[in-house]
Backbone as JSON, one array per atom type, in Angstrom:
{
  "sequence": "MGNKDKLKKPLKIYEYHLLILAKEKNWKGIGTVNDPFVIPSSESFSEVDNLKIIKSKLYVKFESYKFKSMALEKSNNIMFHNCQFDNLTLSNSAESVSKYLY",
  "N": [[103.45, 113.56, 133.08], [106.35, 113.13, 131.35], [107.69, 112.71, 127.98], [109.86, 110.93, 128.16], [109.09, 109.36, 130.27], [107.07, 107.74, 129.4], [105.86, 104.49, 128.77], [107.24, 102.05, 126.6], [105.83, 100.13, 123.88], [104.61, 96.93, 124.86], [106.86, 94.14, 125.22], [105.94, 91.29, 123.82], [105.5, 88.04, 124.89], [105.03, 84.74, 124.14], [104.09, 81.33, 124.99], [105.65, 79.58, 123.37], [107.8, 81.24, 122.78], [108.98, 81.43, 125.3], [109.86, 78.8, 125.62], [111.8, 78.62, 123.59], [113.59, 80.66, 124.4], [114.36, 79.62, 126.88], [115.91, 77.44, 126.15], [117.92, 78.69, 124.57], [119.06, 80.5, 126.42], [119.82, 78.87, 128.41], [118.32, 78.41, 130.79], [117.67, 77.42, 134.17], [115.76, 74.52, 135.03], [112.72, 72.95, 133.68], [110.25, 73.89, 133.1], [108.07, 72.84, 134.45], [105.75, 72.03, 137.16], [107.21, 70.91, 139.27], [109.77, 71.57, 138.53], [110.35, 74.41, 137.67], [111.06, 76.84, 135.05], [113.72, 78.99, 135.76], [114.36, 82.33, 135.97], [116.8, 84.44, 136.45], [117.5, 87.81, 137.61], [119.61, 88.85, 136.19], [119.36, 87.92, 133.67], [117.98, 87.86, 130.38], [115.36, 89.58, 130.52], [116.03, 91.88, 131.84], [116.49, 94.43, 130.87], [114.12, 95.25, 129.84], [111.36, 97.35, 129.84], [108.62, 97.0, 129.73], [106.8, 94.25, 129.84], [104.94, 91.53, 128.56], [103.36, 88.55, 129.1], [101.82, 86.01, 127.36], [99.27, 83.62, 127.1], [100.46, 81.25, 128.4], [101.19, 78.15, 129.87], [103.3, 77.21, 131.12], [105.51, 76.68, 133.91], [107.1, 79.26, 135.37], [109.62, 81.06, 136.93], [110.46, 84.17, 138.07], [113.22, 85.82, 139.38], [114.15, 88.27, 141.64], [113.58, 90.67, 140.13], [112.96, 94.0, 138.93], [110.24, 95.42, 137.79], [108.93, 97.77, 135.52], [106.55, 97.63, 134.17], [104.5, 94.85, 134.06], [102.6, 92.41, 132.49], [100.23, 89.83, 132.55], [98.54, 87.66, 130.56], [96.09, 85.36, 130.24], [97.84, 83.55, 131.36], [99.07, 81.29, 133.49], [100.67, 80.07, 136.44], [102.97, 81.57, 136.7], [105.62, 82.69, 138.55], [106.84, 84.88, 141.08], [109.64, 85.9, 142.75], [110.94, 87.86, 145.22], [110.48, 90.24, 143.76], [109.74, 93.46, 142.32], [107.17, 95.75, 141.39], [106.09, 98.39, 139.35], [103.8, 98.45, 137.96], [101.44, 95.94, 137.68], [99.58, 93.82, 135.77], [96.91, 91.62, 135.57], [95.24, 89.43, 133.55], [92.77, 87.22, 133.19], [94.39, 85.52, 134.65], [94.78, 85.78, 137.3], [93.91, 84.02, 139.41], [95.57, 81.69, 139.53], [98.1, 82.87, 139.5], [98.26, 84.55, 141.74], [98.86, 83.0, 143.97], [101.52, 82.65, 143.73], [103.02, 84.88, 144.32], [105.59, 85.91, 146.13]],
  "CA": [[104.39, 112.55, 132.65], [107.06, 113.55, 130.16], [107.88, 111.68, 126.96], [110.81, 109.92, 128.59], [108.45, 108.51, 131.26], [106.08, 106.88, 128.78], [106.31, 103.12, 128.52], [107.24, 101.56, 125.23], [104.9, 99.03, 123.67], [105.13, 95.76, 125.58], [107.49, 93.0, 124.57], [104.97, 90.2, 123.98], [106.14, 86.73, 124.96], [104.1, 83.62, 124.18], [104.69, 80.12, 125.54], [106.71, 79.05, 122.51], [108.97, 82.11, 122.97], [109.62, 81.03, 126.55], [110.58, 77.54, 125.38], [112.99, 78.94, 122.79], [114.51, 81.41, 125.25], [114.89, 78.72, 127.91], [116.98, 76.65, 125.54], [119.0, 79.6, 124.16], [119.68, 81.15, 127.58], [120.2, 77.82, 129.35], [117.67, 78.62, 132.08], [117.47, 76.25, 135.02], [114.4, 74.01, 135.02], [112.12, 72.46, 132.44], [108.95, 74.52, 132.93], [107.01, 72.06, 135.09], [105.44, 72.42, 138.53], [108.3, 70.47, 140.13], [111.05, 72.08, 138.04], [110.02, 75.57, 136.82], [112.14, 77.65, 134.49], [114.13, 80.04, 136.69], [114.94, 83.44, 135.22], [117.38, 85.41, 137.38], [117.42, 89.2, 137.14], [120.71, 89.16, 135.27], [119.05, 87.28, 132.4], [116.89, 88.03, 129.43], [114.39, 90.67, 130.5], [116.44, 92.92, 132.79], [116.47, 95.74, 130.21], [112.79, 95.46, 129.26], [110.5, 98.14, 130.72], [107.21, 96.64, 129.61], [106.78, 92.86, 129.42], [103.62, 90.91, 128.59], [103.39, 87.12, 128.83], [100.49, 85.68, 126.83], [98.88, 82.23, 126.86], [101.49, 80.29, 128.8], [100.88, 77.23, 130.96], [104.58, 76.8, 131.69], [105.87, 77.18, 135.22], [108.23, 80.16, 135.19], [109.91, 81.81, 138.16], [111.32, 85.34, 137.96], [113.89, 86.09, 140.65], [114.78, 89.57, 141.91], [113.37, 91.64, 139.05], [112.2, 95.22, 139.16], [109.47, 95.65, 136.57], [108.13, 98.98, 135.4], [105.22, 97.13, 133.84], [104.41, 93.42, 133.74], [101.21, 92.0, 132.26], [100.02, 88.41, 132.29], [97.25, 87.44, 129.91], [95.85, 83.92, 130.1], [99.1, 82.88, 131.72], [99.07, 80.84, 134.86], [101.89, 79.41, 136.91], [104.1, 82.48, 136.67], [106.0, 82.94, 139.93], [107.71, 86.03, 141.29], [110.33, 85.84, 144.04], [111.72, 89.06, 145.49], [110.28, 91.13, 142.61], [109.02, 94.71, 142.54], [106.39, 96.15, 140.22], [105.41, 99.68, 139.31], [102.48, 98.12, 137.45], [101.24, 94.52, 137.4], [98.24, 93.62, 135.23], [96.55, 90.21, 135.43], [94.04, 89.24, 132.75], [92.5, 85.78, 133.16], [95.58, 84.88, 135.2], [94.9, 86.14, 138.72], [93.69, 82.93, 140.35], [96.77, 80.86, 139.67], [99.3, 83.68, 139.72], [98.26, 85.18, 143.06], [99.48, 82.12, 144.96], [102.95, 82.59, 143.48], [103.69, 86.14, 144.65], [106.26, 85.77, 147.43]],
  "C": [[105.04, 113.02, 131.36], [107.23, 112.4, 129.19], [108.82, 110.58, 127.42], [110.21, 108.95, 129.6], [107.42, 107.56, 130.66], [106.66, 105.51, 128.51], [106.27, 102.8, 127.03], [106.18, 100.49, 125.12], [105.47, 97.79, 124.34], [105.84, 94.77, 124.67], [106.57, 91.82, 124.86], [105.69, 88.86, 123.87], [105.05, 85.67, 125.08], [104.84, 82.39, 124.7], [105.83, 79.59, 124.68], [107.96, 79.92, 122.57], [109.73, 81.71, 124.24], [110.42, 79.74, 126.37], [111.87, 77.77, 124.59], [114.04, 79.66, 123.65], [115.15, 80.53, 126.32], [116.06, 77.91, 127.37], [118.18, 77.54, 125.19], [119.77, 80.16, 125.34], [120.11, 80.15, 128.65], [119.63, 78.06, 130.76], [117.62, 77.31, 132.85], [116.01, 75.81, 134.87], [113.92, 73.58, 133.65], [110.69, 72.98, 132.24], [107.78, 73.76, 133.52], [106.8, 72.53, 136.53], [106.59, 72.05, 139.47], [109.67, 71.03, 139.73], [110.8, 73.27, 137.09], [111.27, 76.16, 136.17], [112.45, 78.74, 135.5], [114.87, 81.11, 135.89], [115.49, 84.46, 136.22], [117.4, 86.81, 136.77], [118.52, 89.57, 136.16], [120.44, 88.63, 133.86], [117.93, 87.97, 131.64], [116.09, 89.31, 129.46], [114.79, 91.84, 131.38], [116.41, 94.32, 132.18], [115.1, 96.09, 129.62], [111.91, 96.21, 130.26], [109.08, 97.61, 130.8], [107.12, 95.23, 129.01], [105.37, 92.29, 129.56], [103.77, 89.44, 128.2], [101.96, 86.69, 128.5], [100.36, 84.18, 126.62], [99.98, 81.22, 127.17], [100.98, 79.45, 129.97], [102.16, 76.73, 131.62], [104.75, 77.37, 133.09], [107.17, 77.96, 135.07], [108.39, 80.97, 136.47], [110.9, 82.93, 137.86], [111.92, 85.61, 139.32], [114.53, 87.48, 140.65], [114.73, 90.55, 140.74], [112.71, 92.89, 139.6], [111.54, 95.57, 137.84], [108.82, 97.03, 136.61], [106.69, 98.56, 135.11], [105.31, 95.66, 133.42], [102.93, 93.1, 133.58], [101.2, 90.51, 131.98], [98.62, 88.25, 131.73], [97.09, 85.96, 129.63], [97.12, 83.12, 130.35], [99.08, 82.56, 133.2], [100.43, 80.27, 135.19], [103.14, 80.26, 136.75], [104.39, 82.89, 138.11], [106.95, 84.13, 139.99], [108.32, 85.93, 142.68], [111.2, 87.08, 144.16], [111.67, 90.04, 144.31], [109.5, 92.37, 143.03], [108.34, 95.11, 141.24], [105.92, 97.58, 140.39], [103.97, 99.43, 138.86], [102.43, 96.62, 137.15], [99.79, 94.35, 136.98], [98.01, 92.13, 135.03], [95.23, 90.12, 134.68], [93.82, 87.75, 132.56], [93.7, 84.98, 133.67], [95.61, 84.96, 136.72], [94.8, 84.96, 139.67], [94.94, 82.11, 140.58], [98.0, 81.67, 140.04], [99.37, 84.18, 141.16], [98.93, 84.29, 144.11], [101.0, 82.05, 144.79], [103.67, 83.91, 143.7], [104.29, 85.99, 146.04], [107.61, 86.4, 147.44]]
}
């Protein structure tokens, strides 16, 4: 693996970051089970190679993303629709997240 192939340090996103971004970016939804935040691929994280969501209970749906690396740590209710991953790491998140991979 050459230097250009190495991943940068992850962009760490906590629940409060998601709330701020949702308001700033005017995401659809309110972060609940019946109305999750919807983040289309053209928004927010499309240029991020390495993303880590930490300690979030919000319902968030990523649509049509291609992730080099995505990590979820103590974050449940994260949904992925039509997403691809080179690397997906689940830490204390697998039980709730696994039902949202579709």
